[in-house]
Legacy VTK file of the C-alpha trace (Angstrom):
# vtk DataFile Version 3.0
C-alpha trace
ASCII
DATASET POLYDATA
POINTS 49 float
-0.003 -0.005 0.024
1.228 3.542 -0.876
1.210 6.276 1.748
1.709 10.070 1.192
3.147 12.892 3.193
0.712 13.975 5.911
-1.041 10.649 6.225
-0.910 8.705 9.449
1.327 5.594 9.807
-0.895 2.545 10.363
1.710 0.693 12.402
5.238 1.087 13.907
8.048 0.185 11.532
10.318 1.196 8.701
8.923 2.829 5.635
10.790 3.271 2.379
10.507 6.470 0.395
10.148 5.590 -3.355
10.252 7.961 -6.296
7.813 7.694 -9.197
10.103 5.068 -10.934
9.796 2.944 -7.764
13.401 3.520 -6.711
14.201 3.826 -3.007
15.532 7.376 -2.177
15.225 7.253 1.554
13.714 5.486 4.501
12.176 6.597 7.849
11.144 4.804 11.095
7.725 5.752 12.348
5.575 4.798 15.311
1.932 3.973 14.853
-0.044 7.186 14.648
2.925 9.305 13.463
2.479 11.511 10.482
4.502 10.769 7.373
6.935 13.606 6.918
7.367 15.612 3.634
9.434 13.857 0.882
12.203 15.232 -1.246
10.084 15.162 -4.345
6.379 15.765 -5.150
5.886 12.376 -6.736
7.532 10.309 -3.916
5.536 8.026 -1.677
5.999 5.666 1.219
5.723 1.932 1.393
6.218 -0.526 4.268
9.549 -2.092 4.285
LINES 1 50
49 0 1 2 3 4 5 6 7 8 9 10 11 12 13 14 15 16 17 18 19 20 21 22 23 24 25 26 27 28 29 30 31 32 33 34 35 36 37 38 39 40 41 42 43 44 45 46 47 48
């Protein structure tokens, strides 16, 4: 499932930041209920991983 900046993390864990080509550009660790932070590009999104 894809998550966007500003959405709430459904569970605690690592999330990869992927660009529109699906390449990993970063990762973050979030706790359940945390808000996904802004990404470095407008087309980037988060996935569990």
